[in-house]
matplotlib code that plots the C-alpha trace (Angstrom):
import matplotlib.pyplot as plt

x = [-21.5, -23.5, -26.5, -29.5, -30.8, -27.8, -28.0, -31.7, -30.8, -28.2, -30.3, -33.2, -30.8, -29.6, -33.0, -34.1, -31.6, -32.6, -35.4, -33.2, -33.4, -30.0, -29.9, -26.0, -23.3, -19.8, -16.6, -13.8, -10.5, -7.7, -7.2, -10.2, -13.1, -13.2, -16.0, -18.2, -17.7, -19.5, -22.8, -25.7, -27.8, -25.5, -26.4, -23.3, -23.7, -20.3, -19.4, -19.3, -23.0, -24.3, -25.2, -22.6, -20.3, -16.7, -14.6, -11.8, -8.5, -6.7, -4.7, -6.6, -10.2, -13.0, -15.0, -18.6, -21.4, -22.5, -26.0, -27.4, -27.5, -24.7, -25.3, -29.0, -28.6, -29.1, -25.9, -24.6, -20.8, -18.6, -16.0, -13.3, -13.6, -12.4, -9.3, -8.5, -4.8, -6.5, -7.2, -11.3, -12.5, -13.8, -17.2, -16.8, -15.0, -17.8, -20.8, -21.5, -22.0, -24.6, -26.3, -26.1, -27.9, -30.6, -31.2, -32.2, -28.7, -28.3, -25.2, -21.8, -18.7, -15.9, -12.6, -9.2, -5.7, -3.2, 0.3, 0.9, 2.3, 2.1, 5.2, 3.2, 1.1, 2.0, 1.5, -1.6, -3.1, -6.9, -7.5, -10.6, -10.8, -11.5, -11.0, -9.3, -6.4, -7.4, -3.9, -4.9, -6.0, -9.0, -12.7, -15.2, -17.9, -16.2, -18.5, -22.3, -24.0, -27.4, -29.5, -31.1, -28.1, -26.8, -25.9, -23.5, -21.4, -21.5, -20.1, -17.3, -16.9, -18.4, -17.8, -17.0, -20.1, -19.5, -22.4, -21.0, -17.4, -18.7, -20.3, -17.1, -15.0, -17.5, -17.3, -13.5, -13.3, -15.5, -13.6, -10.4, -9.2, -6.9, -8.5, -6.3, -7.7, -6.4, -6.4, -6.3, -4.5, -5.5, -2.7, -3.5, -0.9, 0.2, 3.5, 3.8, 5.0, 8.3, 10.2, 10.1, 6.3, 5.7, 7.5, 5.3, 2.3, 3.1, 3.8, 0.2, -1.4, -2.1, -1.7, -2.2, -1.9, -3.8, -4.9, -8.9, -11.8, -11.9, -13.6, -16.2, -16.6, -17.1, -19.8, -21.6, -21.4, -22.9, -25.6, -26.5, -25.2, -23.5, -19.9, -17.7, -14.1, -12.2, -8.3, -6.0, -2.6, -0.5, 2.5, 4.8, 5.1, 8.1, 11.1, 9.9, 11.7, 15.0, 13.0, 11.0, 7.3, 5.6, 1.9, 2.5, 3.2, 0.0, -2.3, -0.3, -0.8, -4.4, -5.1, -3.4, -5.7, -9.0, -10.4, -10.4, -11.5, -14.4, -15.4, -15.2, -17.4, -20.1, -20.0, -20.6, -23.5, -25.2, -25.5, -26.4]
y = [16.4, 18.1, 20.4, 19.1, 22.4, 23.6, 20.2, 21.2, 24.6, 23.5, 20.7, 23.4, 26.0, 23.3, 21.9, 25.7, 25.8, 22.8, 20.7, 17.7, 15.1, 13.2, 9.6, 9.0, 11.4, 12.0, 13.3, 14.1, 14.2, 16.1, 16.0, 14.2, 16.6, 16.6, 13.9, 16.6, 18.3, 15.1, 16.0, 17.0, 19.8, 20.7, 23.2, 24.4, 25.8, 27.4, 25.9, 29.6, 30.0, 26.9, 27.8, 26.2, 24.8, 25.5, 26.7, 24.5, 26.1, 22.8, 22.9, 21.3, 21.6, 23.7, 24.3, 23.8, 21.5, 20.0, 18.4, 17.3, 13.9, 11.4, 8.4, 8.2, 8.9, 12.3, 13.0, 15.4, 15.8, 17.8, 19.0, 19.4, 18.6, 19.9, 18.3, 18.1, 19.5, 22.6, 23.4, 22.3, 20.4, 17.0, 18.3, 20.6, 18.1, 15.6, 18.1, 17.9, 14.1, 14.7, 17.2, 14.5, 12.1, 15.0, 15.3, 11.6, 10.2, 6.4, 5.6, 7.5, 7.3, 8.6, 9.0, 10.5, 10.8, 9.1, 7.3, 3.6, 1.7, -1.9, -2.0, -4.2, -1.4, 1.2, 5.3, 5.6, 2.5, 2.9, 1.0, -0.2, 0.6, -2.8, -1.4, 1.5, 2.5, 5.7, 6.6, 10.0, 9.8, 11.3, 10.3, 12.7, 11.2, 12.1, 14.4, 14.0, 11.7, 12.6, 9.3, 11.2, 11.1, 7.7, 5.0, 5.8, 2.9, 2.2, -1.0, -0.5, -4.0, -3.2, 0.5, 0.1, -1.9, -5.4, -5.0, -1.5, -3.3, -6.3, -3.9, -1.8, -5.0, -6.2, -2.9, -2.7, -6.1, -5.1, -1.9, -3.8, -1.5, -3.1, -2.2, -2.8, -3.7, -3.0, -1.0, 2.9, 4.3, 8.1, 10.5, 13.7, 15.7, 18.2, 16.9, 13.8, 10.6, 10.0, 6.9, 5.4, 6.1, 4.4, 1.3, 1.5, 2.0, -1.0, -3.2, -2.3, -3.8, -0.8, -0.5, 3.1, 6.2, 9.7, 12.6, 12.0, 9.8, 8.3, 10.7, 10.8, 7.1, 6.9, 9.5, 8.1, 4.8, 6.4, 7.7, 4.1, 5.4, 2.8, 3.5, 2.9, 4.1, 4.5, 5.8, 7.2, 5.8, 9.0, 8.2, 5.4, 6.5, 8.1, 6.3, 3.4, 5.2, 7.3, 10.7, 13.4, 13.9, 16.9, 17.8, 19.0, 15.0, 14.2, 16.3, 15.4, 11.6, 11.9, 14.0, 11.0, 8.4, 10.5, 9.2, 5.5, 6.8, 8.4, 5.5, 3.3, 5.7, 6.2, 2.4, 1.9, 4.6, 2.7, -0.4, 1.0]
z = [-17.4, -20.4, -19.5, -21.1, -21.8, -23.6, -25.7, -26.8, -27.5, -29.8, -31.3, -31.9, -33.4, -35.9, -36.8, -37.5, -40.1, -42.4, -43.1, -43.2, -40.2, -40.3, -39.3, -39.4, -37.6, -39.2, -37.4, -39.7, -38.7, -40.0, -43.7, -44.1, -44.4, -48.2, -47.5, -46.5, -49.8, -51.2, -49.5, -51.6, -51.0, -47.9, -45.1, -43.7, -40.1, -38.7, -35.1, -33.9, -34.9, -32.6, -29.1, -26.7, -29.4, -29.0, -31.8, -33.1, -34.2, -35.3, -38.7, -41.4, -39.9, -41.2, -38.2, -39.5, -39.3, -42.9, -42.9, -46.3, -48.5, -48.7, -50.8, -50.2, -46.5, -44.5, -42.4, -40.2, -40.7, -38.2, -40.6, -38.1, -34.4, -30.9, -29.2, -25.5, -26.4, -27.6, -24.0, -24.3, -21.6, -22.3, -21.9, -24.7, -27.0, -26.9, -26.6, -30.4, -29.7, -27.2, -30.0, -33.0, -30.4, -29.7, -33.2, -33.5, -34.8, -33.5, -36.0, -35.6, -37.7, -36.2, -38.3, -37.5, -38.9, -36.7, -36.3, -36.9, -34.0, -35.7, -37.9, -40.4, -41.2, -43.8, -44.1, -46.3, -44.8, -43.4, -40.0, -38.6, -34.9, -32.8, -29.6, -27.9, -25.0, -22.8, -22.0, -20.9, -17.4, -17.6, -18.8, -20.5, -18.2, -15.1, -12.5, -11.8, -14.1, -15.7, -16.0, -18.9, -20.8, -20.1, -17.1, -14.3, -15.5, -19.1, -20.3, -22.9, -24.1, -27.4, -28.2, -31.9, -33.0, -34.6, -37.1, -38.4, -38.6, -40.8, -42.9, -43.3, -43.9, -46.6, -48.4, -48.3, -49.8, -52.5, -53.4, -53.1, -50.3, -47.9, -44.5, -41.4, -38.1, -34.8, -31.5, -31.2, -28.2, -27.2, -26.2, -25.2, -27.5, -29.0, -28.8, -30.7, -28.8, -27.9, -29.1, -25.5, -25.3, -28.7, -27.3, -24.2, -26.3, -28.4, -25.2, -24.0, -27.2, -29.5, -33.3, -33.8, -31.8, -32.2, -30.3, -30.5, -31.1, -27.6, -25.8, -28.5, -28.8, -25.0, -24.8, -28.0, -25.9, -22.9, -25.1, -26.7, -30.3, -32.6, -33.3, -36.1, -36.1, -38.9, -38.8, -41.7, -40.9, -41.8, -40.7, -38.9, -35.0, -33.3, -33.4, -36.0, -38.8, -38.1, -39.1, -37.2, -37.4, -38.5, -39.2, -42.9, -43.5, -41.7, -43.7, -47.2, -46.6, -45.5, -49.1, -51.0, -49.4, -49.2, -52.6, -50.9, -47.6, -49.2, -51.2, -48.4, -45.9, -48.8, -49.4, -45.5, -45.5, -48.3, -46.2, -42.8]

ax = plt.figure().add_subplot(projection="3d")
ax.plot(x, y, z, "-o")
ax.set_aspect("equal")
plt.show()
């Protein structure tokens, strides 16, 4: 469990670098960091400078916290995230969420690039996360609980906030964006899933599969934050099409859909 002193040290350092007081947090996945480039009057803080932050080395991630104004709201955007598959502990993966809460952020938008399991979806679609499957066999809340951070046994029946989802659906309709909805399965990675594993994941009821998001969403819920999850479906999951998967394709497709992704998120920000 996270150390409150560490959280406060990171919070104080960030607040010393900017007069902005963010009200919305953003976690930007692979190839989606361009949204941070739209932030006005940005203060960019490298993760390596923030006390107790880990350092991400994932391809497609910029590794900095960007704070500024986006569509009228002051936001703190993680341009790149930490992944369990990189060898970080789940405490390290989710520490930035605790810091965002300490900064006063109550609404968290988590994004990712992932594979489509539902065969009616297409690469380039955006998917609103309605629920998740934790298939990794561990949990970011394991260990002693600190009641100042959240309850011992948090309820996960509404991790992905209904009001925020309704706003996203409304904005997507207004912008003429087809926004799929579905269940996101968390897979540890870094290897992509096998065809047999994808068949299993589909049977279990997931519509998409990826290597992030769920730990952050669980910790945000523990911290009593409202979460909105948006996935960019960059490829059909393994075995659906008779072709191998590669990360370059993920980044390429995420780049192609970034315009509608950016417009959707900016539209949602305007309504929160």
